[in-house]
C-alpha positions in Angstrom: 0.0 0.0 0.0 2.8 2.4 0.9 4.5 1.8 -2.4 1.2 2.5 -4.4 0.5 5.7 -2.6 4.1 6.8 -2.9 4.2 6.1 -6.7 0.8 7.9 -7.2 2.0 11.0 -5.3 5.1 11.2 -7.6 3.1 10.5 -10.7 0.4 13.1 -10.2 1.6 16.6 -9.3 -1.7 17.7 -7.8 -1.6 14.7 -5.4 2.0 15.4 -4.3 1.2 19.1 -3.8 -1.9 18.2 -1.7 0.1 15.9 0.5 2.8 18.4 0.9 0.4 21.1 1.9 -1.3 18.9 4.5 2.1 17.7 5.9 3.3 21.3 6.3 0.4 22.5 8.4 2.4 21.6 11.5 5.0 24.2 10.8 2.6 26.9 9.6 2.1 26.0 5.9 4.1 24.9 2.9 5.6 28.3 2.2 7.1 28.4 5.6 8.2 24.8 5.4 10.0 25.4 2.1 12.0 28.3 3.7 12.9 26.8 7.0 16.4 25.8 5.8 17.0 29.3 4.5 16.6 31.1 7.9 19.7 32.8 9.1 21.6 32.6 5.8 23.1 35.6 4.0 22.1 35.2 0.3 22.8 37.9 -2.3 21.7 38.1 -5.9 25.0 36.7 -7.1 25.1 33.8 -4.6 25.6 30.5 -6.4 22.9 28.1 -5.0 22.4 24.4 -5.7 18.9 23.1 -5.0 19.8 19.4 -4.6 17.1 16.9 -5.4 14.9 19.8 -6.5 11.9 17.8 -7.5 9.3 19.9 -9.3 10.8 23.2 -8.0 8.8 23.5 -4.7 11.7 25.1 -2.9 13.4 26.4 -6.0 10.6 29.0 -6.4 11.8 30.6 -3.2 15.5 30.3 -3.9 15.2 32.3 -7.1 13.7 35.2 -5.1 17.0 35.6 -3.3 19.6 34.8 -6.1 19.9 35.0 -9.9 22.3 32.0 -9.8 20.2 29.0 -8.8 20.8 25.5 -10.2 18.3 22.7 -9.6 19.5 19.1 -9.8 17.3 16.0 -9.8 17.5 12.5 -11.3 13.9 12.5 -12.5 13.3 13.8 -16.0 9.6 14.2 -15.2 10.3 16.3 -12.1 12.8 18.5 -14.0 10.2 19.0 -16.8 7.8 20.2 -14.2 10.4 22.3 -12.5 11.3 24.1 -15.8 7.6 24.9 -16.2 7.1 26.0 -12.6 10.3 27.9 -12.1 11.9 28.9 -15.4 14.3 31.3 -13.7 16.6 28.5 -12.6 19.0 26.3 -14.5 18.4 22.5 -14.3 20.6 19.5 -14.5 19.6 15.9 -14.7 22.0 13.8 -12.5 22.3 11.7 -9.4 23.1 13.5 -6.2 25.8 11.1 -5.4 27.6 11.8 -8.6 27.2 15.5 -9.5 28.6 16.8 -12.8 30.0 20.0 -11.2 33.5 21.3 -10.6 35.0 21.4 -7.1 34.1 24.5 -5.1 31.3 25.7 -7.4 28.5 26.7 -5.0 28.1 29.1 -2.0 25.0 27.3 -0.8 23.7 23.7 -1.3 20.1 23.3 -0.2 18.0 20.2 0.0 14.4 19.8 1.3 12.9 16.5 2.4 15.1 14.4 0.1 17.8 12.8 2.2 15.3 10.4 3.8 14.8 8.7 0.4 18.5 7.6 0.3 20.1 4.3 1.4 22.8 4.8 4.0 25.6 4.4 1.5 24.0 6.8 -0.9 23.5 9.3 1.9 27.2 9.3 2.8 28.2 9.6 -0.9 25.8 12.5 -1.3 27.2 14.4 1.7 30.7 13.9 0.4 29.7 15.3 -3.0 28.1 18.3 -1.3 31.3 18.9 0.5 33.3 18.7 -2.8 31.1 21.1 -4.8 30.8 23.7 -2.0 33.2 26.6 -1.9 35.3 26.9 1.3 33.1 28.7 3.8 30.0 27.5 1.9 26.9 26.2 3.7 25.0 23.0 3.3 21.5 23.6 4.6 18.8 20.9 4.8 15.4 20.1 6.2 14.2 16.6 6.7 12.5 14.1 9.1 13.7 13.7 12.7 12.6 11.4 15.5 9.9 13.4 17.4 11.0 14.7 20.8 7.3 15.2 21.7 5.5 11.9 22.0 2.2 13.5 20.6 3.9 13.8 17.2 4.9 10.1 16.9 1.5 8.8 15.6 1.2 11.4 12.9 4.8 10.9 11.7 4.5 7.1 11.8 1.3 7.1 9.7 2.8 9.5 7.2 5.9 7.4 6.8 3.9 4.1 6.5 1.7 5.6 3.8 4.1 7.6 1.7 7.7 6.6 2.5 9.9 3.6 2.5 12.3 2.0 5.0 14.9 4.7 4.2 12.9 7.3 6.0 12.9 5.2 9.1 16.6 4.7 8.8 17.1 8.5 8.5 15.4 9.3 11.8 17.7 6.9 13.5 20.8 8.5 11.8 22.9 11.1 13.6 23.3 13.5 10.7 25.4 15.9 12.8 27.9 13.2 13.5 27.9 12.1 9.8 28.4 15.6 8.5 31.1 16.3 11.1 33.1 13.2 10.1 33.1 14.3 6.5 34.5 17.6 7.5 31.7 20.1 8.1 31.4 22.5 11.0 27.8 21.7 12.1 25.3 23.6 14.2 23.0 21.6 16.3 19.7 20.9 14.5 16.8 23.3 14.9 13.7 21.2 15.5 10.1 21.9 14.5 6.7 20.1 14.7 7.4 18.5 18.1 10.9 17.4 16.9 9.6 15.6 13.8 11.4 17.9 11.5 15.1 19.0 11.7 16.9 21.9 10.0 20.7 21.5 9.9 23.2 24.1 8.6 26.7 22.8 8.1 29.7 25.0 7.0 32.6 23.8 4.9 
């Protein structure tokens, strides 16, 4: 059942958008959710930003309001087709996040929103290493994704959502110490900022 609902949500944009809007209510709506990872960052019009696993451009639409140099990367041709239609101001590249076709030290900011939980552990490590490679010295990797709730009231809602729309990799992520993983790869990492009873985490890591 989970696989069917997950596949349907990615096949039909209206369904994915509806699910995203409902899921984001706990943090004040989708617009706020998509900008959680941007809080506290200094972004100028010439800041080079990579929207990693950009999907259909849900977060990209906010990034282009800050910078004229936004690149979206995703492995799905269908998602990129939608992203180009939704947010034509960005440049898009079709590639896997664990093998990015970019030069070393190319971006000031790498952003990803609700994507890392879809990766197997070995993929996750490879992706973070790639992010470190493509970031400029002093650049920031900023992300928002699931986290094990610190408030027990939020466990049922998160569990139902993961069971219906995610795979086992989401459960693996909430057991993963991302701060430790990022630190071992070389990042200087702030402690996560938690939202929605701890069920969402925002991490900003500096190269």
